[in-house]
C-alpha positions as CSV (number, residue, x, y, z in Angstrom):
1,X,0.1,0.0,-0.1
2,X,1.3,3.3,-1.2
3,X,1.7,6.4,1.3
4,X,-1.0,8.0,0.0
5,X,-3.1,5.0,0.1
6,X,-2.4,4.9,3.8
7,X,-3.2,8.7,4.5
8,X,-6.6,8.1,2.7
9,X,-7.3,5.2,4.8
10,X,-6.7,7.1,8.0
11,X,-8.9,10.0,6.7
12,X,-11.5,7.5,6.1
13,X,-11.4,5.9,9.4
14,X,-11.6,9.0,11.2
15,X,-14.6,10.3,9.0
16,X,-16.5,6.8,9.9
17,X,-16.1,7.5,13.9
18,X,-16.2,11.2,15.0
19,X,-15.1,12.1,18.8
20,X,-17.3,13.1,21.2
21,X,-16.2,16.6,20.8
22,X,-16.3,16.7,16.9
23,X,-20.1,15.3,17.3
24,X,-20.5,18.4,19.8
25,X,-19.6,20.7,17.0
26,X,-21.9,19.0,14.3
27,X,-24.7,19.7,16.4
28,X,-24.0,23.4,17.3
29,X,-23.2,24.2,13.7
30,X,-25.6,24.2,10.9
31,X,-26.3,20.7,9.3
32,X,-23.0,19.4,7.2
33,X,-21.3,22.7,7.3
34,X,-18.5,22.3,10.0
35,X,-15.3,22.0,8.2
36,X,-12.1,20.7,11.1
37,X,-8.9,22.2,10.9
38,X,-6.1,20.5,12.0
39,X,-8.0,17.0,12.1
40,X,-4.9,14.8,12.3
41,X,-2.9,16.9,15.1
42,X,-4.9,14.5,17.6
43,X,-2.1,15.1,20.5
44,X,-3.4,18.8,20.9
45,X,-6.8,17.2,22.7
46,X,-9.2,19.8,21.1
47,X,-11.1,19.8,17.9
48,X,-11.1,23.1,15.9
49,X,-12.4,24.6,12.9
50,X,-15.5,26.7,11.5
51,X,-19.0,26.6,9.5
52,X,-22.4,28.5,9.6
53,X,-24.7,29.2,12.4
54,X,-28.1,30.5,11.0
55,X,-26.3,30.8,7.7
56,X,-23.6,33.1,9.1
57,X,-19.9,32.1,9.4
58,X,-18.7,31.1,13.1
59,X,-15.6,29.8,14.3
60,X,-15.5,27.0,17.4
61,X,-13.2,24.6,19.3
62,X,-14.5,21.8,21.6
63,X,-12.1,20.2,24.3
64,X,-10.9,16.6,24.1
65,X,-8.5,16.4,26.8
66,X,-5.6,18.1,29.3
67,X,-4.5,21.4,28.0
68,X,-0.9,21.6,26.8
69,X,0.8,23.9,24.4
70,X,-0.2,22.0,21.2
71,X,-3.7,22.3,22.7
72,X,-3.5,26.1,23.2
73,X,-1.7,26.7,19.9
74,X,-4.5,25.1,18.1
75,X,-7.1,27.6,19.9
76,X,-4.9,30.2,19.7
77,X,-4.6,29.8,15.2
78,X,-8.5,29.5,15.2
79,X,-8.8,33.1,17.4
80,X,-6.3,34.4,15.0
81,X,-8.5,33.5,11.8
82,X,-11.6,34.6,13.6
83,X,-10.4,37.8,14.3
84,X,-8.7,38.4,10.8
85,X,-12.2,37.5,9.2
86,X,-14.4,39.4,11.9
87,X,-16.3,36.4,13.1
88,X,-17.6,35.1,16.4
89,X,-16.2,32.4,18.3
90,X,-17.7,29.6,20.4
91,X,-15.8,27.4,22.8
92,X,-17.2,24.0,24.3
93,X,-15.5,23.5,27.6
94,X,-14.9,20.1,28.8
95,X,-11.2,19.4,30.0
96,X,-9.9,17.6,32.9
97,X,-7.2,20.1,33.6
98,X,-3.8,20.6,32.9
99,X,-1.0,18.4,31.3
100,X,1.4,17.9,34.5
101,X,4.2,16.2,32.2
102,X,4.3,19.6,30.6
103,X,5.5,21.7,33.6
104,X,5.6,25.2,33.5
105,X,5.0,25.2,30.0
106,X,1.4,24.6,31.4
107,X,1.4,28.3,32.1
108,X,2.6,29.2,29.0
109,X,-0.6,27.2,27.3
110,X,-3.0,29.3,29.2
111,X,-1.4,32.2,28.5
112,X,-1.6,32.0,24.9
113,X,-5.4,31.1,24.9
114,X,-6.3,34.3,27.3
115,X,-3.8,36.6,25.6
116,X,-6.2,35.8,22.3
117,X,-9.2,36.2,23.9
118,X,-8.1,39.5,25.5
119,X,-7.4,40.6,21.9
120,X,-10.7,39.7,20.6
121,X,-12.6,41.4,23.5
122,X,-15.0,43.8,22.0
123,X,-13.5,43.0,18.3
124,X,-15.8,39.4,18.1
125,X,-18.5,38.1,20.2
126,X,-17.0,35.0,22.2
127,X,-19.4,32.5,23.7
128,X,-18.4,29.6,26.0
129,X,-20.3,26.4,26.2
130,X,-19.3,24.4,29.7
131,X,-20.9,20.8,28.6
132,X,-18.3,19.2,31.4
133,X,-15.5,20.1,33.7
134,X,-13.8,23.4,33.8
135,X,-11.6,23.8,36.5
136,X,-8.2,25.3,37.7
137,X,-6.7,27.8,35.4
138,X,-8.7,26.8,32.8
139,X,-12.0,28.3,34.7
140,X,-10.7,31.5,33.7
141,X,-11.2,30.9,29.9
142,X,-15.4,31.1,29.8
143,X,-15.0,33.9,32.3
144,X,-13.1,35.8,29.7
145,X,-15.8,35.3,26.9
146,X,-18.7,37.7,26.6
147,X,-21.5,34.9,27.1
148,X,-21.3,31.8,29.4
149,X,-23.8,28.6,28.9
150,X,-23.6,25.9,31.1
151,X,-25.3,22.3,31.2
152,X,-27.3,21.8,34.2
153,X,-26.0,18.3,34.9
154,X,-22.5,16.5,34.3
155,X,-20.7,20.3,34.3
156,X,-18.9,22.2,36.6
157,X,-17.0,25.1,37.2
158,X,-14.2,26.2,39.7
159,X,-10.8,27.5,40.6
160,X,-10.1,25.3,43.2
161,X,-11.6,22.3,44.3
162,X,-13.9,22.4,47.5
163,X,-12.6,19.2,48.5
164,X,-9.1,20.7,49.2
165,X,-10.7,23.2,51.6
166,X,-10.5,22.6,55.5
167,X,-13.3,20.4,56.3
168,X,-14.1,19.0,52.9
169,X,-10.5,17.4,52.3
170,X,-11.6,13.9,50.4
171,X,-15.0,14.6,49.8
172,X,-14.9,13.7,46.0
173,X,-18.7,15.3,45.6
174,X,-17.7,18.6,46.9
175,X,-16.7,20.2,43.6
176,X,-20.5,19.3,42.3
177,X,-21.6,21.9,44.7
178,X,-20.3,24.5,41.8
179,X,-22.4,23.6,39.1
180,X,-24.8,25.6,36.4
181,X,-27.4,26.4,39.3
182,X,-25.1,27.8,41.8
183,X,-23.3,30.0,38.9
184,X,-26.5,31.0,37.5
185,X,-28.3,32.4,40.7
186,X,-25.4,33.2,43.1
187,X,-21.9,33.9,41.4
188,X,-23.6,35.3,38.0
189,X,-20.7,33.9,36.1
190,X,-23.3,31.9,33.9
191,X,-25.1,33.8,31.8
192,X,-27.6,30.7,30.6
193,X,-28.2,27.3,31.7
194,X,-29.4,24.5,29.4
195,X,-31.1,21.2,30.6
196,X,-28.7,19.2,28.1
197,X,-26.0,19.8,25.9
198,X,-28.6,20.1,22.6
199,X,-30.3,22.6,24.6
200,X,-27.2,24.5,25.4
201,X,-26.3,24.6,21.5
202,X,-29.3,25.8,20.8
203,X,-29.3,28.6,23.1
204,X,-25.8,30.0,21.6
205,X,-27.6,29.4,18.2
206,X,-30.3,32.0,19.3
207,X,-28.0,34.3,21.2
208,X,-25.5,34.5,17.9
209,X,-28.4,35.5,15.9
210,X,-29.1,38.8,17.9
211,X,-25.3,39.4,17.8
212,X,-23.5,41.4,15.0
213,X,-20.3,38.9,13.5
214,X,-18.1,41.8,14.9
215,X,-17.7,45.1,16.5
216,X,-17.9,47.0,12.9
217,X,-21.5,45.5,11.9
218,X,-24.9,46.6,13.3
219,X,-27.0,43.7,14.0
220,X,-30.2,43.7,11.8
221,X,-32.7,41.3,10.5
222,X,-35.7,41.3,8.2
223,X,-38.7,43.3,10.1
224,X,-41.6,40.9,10.7
225,X,-43.7,43.2,12.8
226,X,-45.9,46.1,12.6
227,X,-43.7,49.4,13.5
228,X,-47.0,51.0,14.5
229,X,-48.5,48.2,16.6
230,X,-49.8,49.4,19.9
231,X,-51.0,48.0,22.8
232,X,-53.9,49.1,24.8
233,X,-53.7,47.1,28.0
234,X,-50.6,49.5,28.8
235,X,-52.7,52.4,29.4
236,X,-54.2,50.2,32.4
237,X,-51.0,48.2,33.0
238,X,-50.1,49.5,36.0
239,X,-50.8,48.4,39.7
240,X,-53.4,50.5,42.0
241,X,-50.7,50.9,44.6
242,X,-47.1,52.5,43.9
243,X,-45.4,49.7,45.6
244,X,-46.7,46.6,44.0
245,X,-44.2,45.4,41.2
246,X,-44.7,45.8,37.6
247,X,-44.8,43.2,35.2
248,X,-41.3,44.0,33.1
249,X,-41.5,41.1,31.3
250,X,-44.6,41.6,29.6
251,X,-44.0,45.3,28.9
252,X,-40.4,44.3,27.6
253,X,-42.5,41.4,25.2
254,X,-45.1,44.2,24.0
255,X,-42.6,46.5,22.8
256,X,-40.7,43.8,21.3
257,X,-40.9,42.6,17.8
258,X,-43.6,39.3,17.7
259,X,-43.1,39.7,21.8
260,X,-39.7,37.8,21.5
261,X,-37.5,38.7,24.3
262,X,-33.9,36.8,24.8
263,X,-33.2,37.2,28.4
264,X,-29.7,37.0,29.5
265,X,-28.6,36.4,33.5
266,X,-32.1,35.3,34.3
267,X,-31.4,33.8,37.4
268,X,-28.9,36.3,39.0
269,X,-30.0,39.3,40.4
270,X,-33.5,39.1,39.4
271,X,-34.3,42.6,40.4
272,X,-32.8,43.5,37.1
273,X,-33.8,42.4,34.2
274,X,-32.0,42.2,31.0
275,X,-31.9,40.7,27.6
276,X,-32.0,41.1,23.7
277,X,-34.8,42.1,21.7
278,X,-35.7,43.1,18.1
279,X,-37.3,46.6,17.1
280,X,-38.5,46.8,13.6
281,X,-35.6,44.3,12.8
282,X,-32.7,45.9,15.1
283,X,-31.3,44.1,17.9
284,X,-31.4,46.2,21.1
285,X,-30.7,45.4,24.4
286,X,-33.3,45.9,27.3
287,X,-32.6,46.8,31.1
288,X,-35.4,47.1,33.3
289,X,-35.8,47.5,37.0
290,X,-37.7,44.9,38.9
291,X,-37.3,46.4,42.3
292,X,-34.6,48.1,44.4
293,X,-30.9,48.4,43.7
294,X,-28.1,46.5,44.9
295,X,-24.2,45.5,44.2
296,X,-25.0,42.5,41.9
297,X,-28.1,44.5,40.1
298,X,-25.4,47.4,39.4
299,X,-22.9,44.5,38.1
300,X,-25.2,42.8,36.2
301,X,-26.4,45.8,34.3
302,X,-23.0,47.4,33.6
303,X,-21.7,44.2,32.5
304,X,-24.3,44.2,29.9
305,X,-24.0,47.9,29.1
306,X,-20.8,47.1,28.0
307,X,-21.2,44.3,26.0
308,X,-24.3,46.6,24.1
309,X,-21.7,49.3,23.5
310,X,-18.9,47.0,22.0
311,X,-21.1,45.4,19.1
312,X,-23.1,48.7,18.2
313,X,-26.3,47.2,20.2
314,X,-28.6,50.2,21.2
315,X,-29.5,50.2,24.4
316,X,-33.3,50.8,25.7
317,X,-33.7,51.1,30.0
318,X,-37.2,50.6,31.4
319,X,-36.8,52.5,34.7
320,X,-39.0,52.1,37.9
321,X,-36.8,52.4,40.8
322,X,-37.4,53.6,44.3
323,X,-34.0,53.6,46.0
324,X,-31.5,51.0,47.3
325,X,-31.8,48.1,49.4
326,X,-31.5,49.1,53.1
327,X,-29.1,46.7,54.0
328,X,-25.4,46.8,56.1
329,X,-24.1,44.5,53.7
330,X,-24.7,46.7,50.9
331,X,-22.6,49.6,52.4
332,X,-20.0,47.5,54.0
333,X,-19.3,45.7,50.7
334,X,-18.9,49.2,49.0
335,X,-22.2,49.8,46.9
336,X,-21.0,53.2,45.7
337,X,-17.9,51.6,43.9
338,X,-20.6,49.4,41.7
339,X,-22.9,52.2,41.4
340,X,-20.3,54.3,40.2
341,X,-19.1,51.8,37.4
342,X,-22.6,51.8,36.6
343,X,-22.6,55.0,36.1
344,X,-19.3,55.1,34.1
345,X,-20.9,52.2,31.7
346,X,-23.9,53.9,30.7
347,X,-21.9,57.6,30.6
348,X,-18.9,55.8,28.3
349,X,-21.4,54.2,26.0
350,X,-21.3,55.5,22.3
351,X,-24.3,53.6,21.2
352,X,-27.9,54.9,20.8
353,X,-29.3,55.3,24.4
354,X,-33.2,55.7,25.3
355,X,-34.6,55.6,28.6
356,X,-38.5,55.3,29.4
357,X,-39.5,56.3,33.0
358,X,-42.5,54.1,33.7
359,X,-43.2,54.8,37.1
360,X,-40.7,55.5,40.3
361,X,-37.4,57.5,39.2
362,X,-36.1,58.4,42.7
363,X,-32.7,59.9,43.8
364,X,-29.4,58.5,42.5
365,X,-30.9,55.2,41.7
366,X,-32.7,56.8,39.1
367,X,-29.6,58.4,38.0
368,X,-27.7,55.3,37.6
369,X,-30.5,54.3,35.2
370,X,-29.4,55.8,32.0
371,X,-31.0,59.1,33.4
372,X,-30.7,62.1,30.6
373,X,-28.2,63.3,33.6
374,X,-25.4,60.8,32.5
375,X,-25.8,61.2,28.9
376,X,-29.1,59.5,27.8
377,X,-30.0,60.5,24.4
378,X,-33.9,60.6,24.7
379,X,-35.9,59.9,27.3
380,X,-39.6,59.6,27.5
381,X,-41.9,59.1,30.5
382,X,-45.1,57.9,31.0
383,X,-47.8,60.0,32.4
384,X,-47.8,57.8,35.9
385,X,-43.8,58.8,36.4
386,X,-42.7,60.2,39.7
387,X,-39.3,62.1,39.3
388,X,-37.8,63.3,42.3
389,X,-34.8,63.7,44.8
390,X,-35.9,61.3,47.5
391,X,-38.9,59.3,47.8
392,X,-41.9,61.4,49.3
393,X,-42.0,60.7,53.1
394,X,-38.4,62.1,53.8
395,X,-38.4,65.1,51.2
396,X,-41.6,66.6,52.9
397,X,-40.4,65.6,56.1
398,X,-36.7,67.4,55.4
399,X,-37.9,70.2,53.5
400,X,-41.5,71.2,55.1
401,X,-42.8,70.8,51.5
402,X,-46.6,69.8,51.3
403,X,-47.4,66.4,49.8
404,X,-49.3,68.3,47.1
405,X,-46.4,70.3,46.4
406,X,-44.0,67.5,46.3
407,X,-46.6,65.6,43.7
408,X,-46.4,68.5,41.4
409,X,-42.6,69.2,41.7
410,X,-41.9,65.3,40.8
411,X,-44.6,65.0,37.9
412,X,-43.3,64.4,34.6
413,X,-45.0,67.4,33.1
414,X,-42.7,69.7,35.7
415,X,-39.5,67.5,35.0
416,X,-40.0,67.8,30.9
417,X,-40.1,71.5,31.6
418,X,-36.9,71.5,33.3
419,X,-35.3,69.6,30.3
420,X,-34.5,66.1,32.0
421,X,-37.5,64.0,30.0
422,X,-37.6,64.9,26.5
423,X,-41.4,64.2,25.7
424,X,-44.2,62.1,27.5
425,X,-45.8,59.5,25.6
426,X,-49.0,57.4,25.8
427,X,-48.1,54.1,27.1
428,X,-49.9,52.0,24.8
429,X,-47.6,53.9,22.1
430,X,-44.6,52.9,23.7
431,X,-43.2,50.8,21.0
432,X,-43.4,52.7,18.0
433,X,-42.2,55.6,20.0
434,X,-38.9,53.9,20.9
435,X,-38.5,52.7,17.6
436,X,-38.8,56.1,15.9
437,X,-36.2,57.4,18.3
438,X,-33.9,54.6,17.4
439,X,-34.4,55.3,13.7
440,X,-33.6,58.7,14.2
441,X,-30.3,58.0,16.4
442,X,-28.9,55.6,13.5
443,X,-26.4,58.1,12.4
444,X,-25.3,58.8,15.9
445,X,-21.3,59.5,15.9
446,X,-19.9,59.9,19.5
447,X,-16.3,59.6,19.9
448,X,-14.4,59.4,23.6
449,X,-10.8,59.1,24.7
450,X,-9.3,55.9,25.9
451,X,-12.4,53.9,26.3
452,X,-12.0,50.0,26.3
453,X,-14.9,47.6,25.8
454,X,-15.0,44.6,27.5
455,X,-17.5,42.4,29.5
456,X,-15.3,41.9,31.7
457,X,-14.4,45.1,33.1
458,X,-16.0,44.7,36.5
């Protein structure tokens, strides 16, 4: 048998039975579109390649073993191609850690990957899908990405195994506590959770449909909904009392094309809601209050603002916030620092920024929420809006102002007269007023020095 025949036989044998990692990539990509790069570099322990997802070019890697220099080099080469071409990267994480036989070269391996991720940050979208173990130095890789999706079972994410901590020595099941549920609800490291690998891949596909291919493109889809659609239910939408929560997810769906809302970080800090919608085909990032402000809410919102700003995604905020959680722990943990970072994110963002004040807009918690004071391009208010320096009881007590005078001062009509609200709108018309404002802002140009876009600035 000639050398060429032997090579052809080897290729045919490999094509007959793909590895688990290759099969994962086949499930992620459009049918029969994935093309593997470096298929015979099997010692690297990672499968890399490209293909189409929703018809658009995407690069991806899927881990197949311990991380070593060869492993890292394949991933780095993939990133280099993706950055040159301006297309997203999806990484499927499943590795038992580092190749200990390489010694200090192991740090070089992880450094190679992380350096390329940093170069890609804010240039092309990066999505990590954790489908197995992600531990040690490898745990930094998904966190450096823009979005993290994790399977609910059979996956872990940790830097140091809890089994090495005092009192947990030898407990082999301890790392399972650091699973998708904990990271989605408590640490905020995971943006979305899928019941199965297939569900995680589908979430990644849906997410990519909202994102541009790179930071020079504007994410658009063919409009499929009436730009002039109104929702009369919104005119009677608010609770009778001023303290009951608003159904913000209904409001978001009401303004979105076809009622479709793709929520991000849905299980983390539920007092802040965020995600992607389309408005006349254009992707927009939505951020809405769902309770009082706190540290985790500001972290969550700030990260999302940075991602939207990096990838030319307009920001729409739905404001209903009466202040901060009155907890000593918030002060002890530096709420001021995180509030200031959220202010910076909004003020620094150069994409179109629209704010709709729904009900309460009180004090500096309102200022944080994309207010005119920190650079919102357009601020609308419902007639139900109350915009004030502080809540009524405290303000009237401190200043001696009557309740009636407070209501007059904080009314949206008075605030519009002061220039902090651009227009009062009928609630049922909210969708079309936002779309009209976005169309006006499409040619917005704003340059700011020393700007750096990254989803991990926090």
